[in-house]
C-alpha positions as CSV (number, residue, x, y, z in Angstrom):
1,M,38.1,30.7,-24.6
2,N,34.5,31.6,-23.6
3,K,33.1,29.3,-26.3
4,L,35.2,26.4,-24.8
5,K,33.9,27.2,-21.3
6,R,30.3,27.3,-22.6
7,R,30.7,24.0,-24.5
8,T,32.3,22.3,-21.5
9,G,29.6,23.6,-19.3
10,L,26.9,22.4,-21.7
11,I,28.5,19.0,-22.0
12,F,28.8,18.8,-18.2
13,F,25.2,19.8,-17.7
14,A,24.0,17.3,-20.4
15,L,26.0,14.5,-18.7
16,M,24.5,15.4,-15.3
17,A,21.0,15.4,-16.7
18,I,21.5,12.0,-18.3
19,L,22.9,10.5,-15.1
20,F,20.0,12.0,-13.1
21,L,17.4,10.6,-15.5
22,S,18.9,7.2,-15.6
23,A,19.0,7.1,-11.8
24,C,15.3,7.9,-11.8
25,T,14.3,5.2,-14.3
26,N,16.3,2.6,-12.4
27,Q,14.5,3.2,-9.1
28,K,12.2,0.4,-8.3
29,Q,8.6,1.0,-7.5
30,G,7.8,2.0,-3.9
31,G,9.0,4.9,-1.8
32,S,12.2,6.8,-2.3
33,D,14.1,4.0,-0.6
34,G,12.5,1.4,-2.9
35,K,10.2,0.0,-0.2
36,I,6.5,-0.2,-0.4
37,K,4.5,2.3,1.6
38,V,1.1,1.2,2.9
39,V,-1.5,3.3,4.6
40,S,-4.5,1.7,6.3
41,S,-7.5,3.4,7.6
42,V,-7.6,1.1,10.7
43,D,-5.1,-1.0,12.5
44,F,-6.5,-4.4,12.0
45,Y,-6.0,-4.1,8.2
46,G,-2.6,-2.5,8.9
47,E,-1.6,-5.6,11.0
48,A,-2.3,-7.9,8.1
49,A,-0.3,-5.7,5.7
50,K,2.7,-5.6,8.2
51,A,2.6,-9.4,8.4
52,I,2.8,-9.9,4.6
53,L,5.1,-7.0,3.9
54,G,7.7,-7.8,6.5
55,N,10.7,-5.6,6.4
56,H,10.2,-4.7,2.7
57,G,8.2,-1.6,3.4
58,T,6.3,0.4,6.0
59,V,2.7,0.3,7.1
60,T,1.0,3.3,8.8
61,S,-2.5,2.9,10.3
62,I,-4.4,6.2,10.6
63,I,-6.7,4.9,13.4
64,K,-4.6,2.9,15.9
65,S,-7.1,2.6,18.7
66,S,-10.4,0.8,19.0
67,S,-11.6,3.8,21.1
68,V,-11.7,6.0,18.0
69,D,-14.8,5.5,15.9
70,A,-13.8,5.3,12.2
71,E,-17.3,6.2,11.1
72,D,-17.1,9.6,12.8
73,Y,-13.3,10.2,12.3
74,E,-12.4,13.6,10.7
75,P,-9.1,13.2,8.7
76,Q,-6.3,15.6,9.2
77,V,-4.1,17.2,6.6
78,S,-1.3,14.8,7.7
79,D,-3.6,11.9,6.9
80,A,-4.1,13.2,3.4
81,K,-0.3,13.5,3.0
82,L,0.2,9.9,4.1
83,V,-2.4,8.7,1.6
84,A,-0.9,10.8,-1.2
85,D,2.5,9.3,-0.6
86,A,1.3,5.7,-0.3
87,D,1.9,2.9,-2.8
88,V,-1.0,0.9,-1.3
89,V,-4.1,2.3,0.5
90,L,-6.3,-0.1,2.5
91,Y,-9.8,0.8,3.8
92,N,-12.9,-1.0,4.9
93,G,-15.4,0.7,2.6
94,L,-19.1,-0.1,3.1
95,G,-19.6,3.3,4.7
96,Y,-17.4,2.5,7.7
97,D,-14.5,4.8,6.8
98,Q,-15.9,6.9,4.0
99,W,-13.3,9.6,4.7
100,M,-10.5,7.2,3.5
101,S,-12.4,6.6,0.3
102,K,-12.5,10.3,-0.4
103,L,-8.8,10.7,0.5
104,A,-7.8,7.8,-1.8
105,S,-9.9,8.9,-4.7
106,A,-8.3,12.4,-4.7
107,N,-4.9,10.8,-5.6
108,D,-3.2,9.6,-8.7
109,K,-4.6,6.2,-9.5
110,A,-1.5,5.3,-11.4
111,K,0.7,5.7,-8.3
112,N,-1.2,3.9,-5.6
113,E,-3.3,0.7,-5.4
114,T,-6.4,1.3,-3.4
115,I,-8.0,-1.7,-1.8
116,N,-11.6,-1.5,-0.6
117,V,-11.8,-4.6,1.6
118,G,-15.6,-4.7,1.7
119,T,-16.3,-4.6,-2.0
120,Q,-13.0,-5.7,-3.7
121,V,-11.9,-8.4,-1.2
122,M,-15.1,-9.7,0.3
123,N,-17.3,-8.9,-2.7
124,L,-20.0,-7.3,-0.6
125,K,-22.5,-4.8,-1.9
126,S,-22.8,-1.2,-0.6
127,G,-25.1,-1.2,2.4
128,A,-23.8,-4.5,3.8
129,N,-22.7,-4.7,7.5
130,P,-19.4,-2.9,7.6
131,H,-18.0,-4.8,10.5
132,I,-16.5,-7.4,8.2
133,W,-13.4,-8.1,10.3
134,Y,-15.7,-10.4,12.4
135,D,-16.0,-12.7,9.3
136,S,-13.4,-15.4,9.7
137,E,-12.6,-15.2,5.9
138,T,-11.8,-11.5,5.8
139,M,-8.2,-11.4,7.0
140,P,-7.1,-14.5,5.0
141,K,-8.6,-13.1,1.8
142,L,-7.1,-9.7,2.5
143,A,-3.7,-11.3,3.2
144,K,-3.8,-13.2,-0.1
145,R,-4.8,-10.0,-2.0
146,L,-1.9,-8.1,-0.4
147,T,0.5,-10.9,-1.3
148,T,-0.5,-10.5,-4.9
149,V,-0.3,-6.7,-4.9
150,F,3.1,-6.6,-3.1
151,S,4.5,-9.2,-5.5
152,K,3.5,-7.1,-8.5
153,K,4.9,-3.9,-7.0
154,D,8.1,-5.6,-5.8
155,P,8.7,-8.9,-7.7
156,T,12.2,-9.2,-6.2
157,H,10.6,-10.1,-2.8
158,Q,7.7,-12.2,-4.1
159,K,9.0,-15.4,-2.4
160,A,9.3,-13.5,0.9
161,Y,5.7,-12.3,0.6
162,Q,4.5,-15.8,-0.1
163,R,6.4,-17.2,2.9
164,N,5.0,-14.4,5.1
165,L,1.5,-15.2,3.8
166,K,1.9,-18.9,4.9
167,T,3.2,-17.8,8.3
168,Y,0.3,-15.4,8.8
169,L,-2.3,-17.9,7.8
170,K,-1.0,-20.4,10.2
171,K,-0.8,-17.7,13.0
172,I,-4.5,-16.9,12.5
173,G,-5.5,-20.5,12.1
174,K,-6.4,-20.4,8.5
175,S,-3.8,-22.7,6.9
176,S,-6.6,-24.3,4.9
177,V,-6.9,-21.1,2.8
178,T,-4.6,-21.4,-0.2
179,A,-1.4,-19.5,0.1
180,R,-1.0,-19.1,-3.7
181,S,-0.9,-15.6,-5.0
182,D,-2.3,-15.6,-8.5
């Protein structure tokens, strides 16, 4: 009788383990709810991410006010936790928000995509003027890059991201910038 109980228990345990593992492998990339989590150092990059992502994820900007100087900001433990849990991390680079660069580099590179807008999107060299949001090409280029990144992380909603890109480019007056996401 005890052998039968043990075998039944082992079989039950094995089936539960198989079900659990199959549920984990079927989960799509993104947060536990399957949605993409984006963390941005400053709000103006977060706004572009929200426009492209739509309702297929969440965007959290660490600095939400222009009265806070990103160059002097001291990150909190809660900021580090947000970055660690993010699928996509956006920051200016170019020395403007060096703290975000440090938070992002402390994380698992396989989990999150880190986008340095200054060097990776605008192709600027270290030491360039970090106030790149004044360049009229920054936000359209960032939006296109985000469309590509989100489409790779969540191919199910690729068409929605492309539509959101076209809408965003029209809104900011940059419809001449290609809306392709290659």
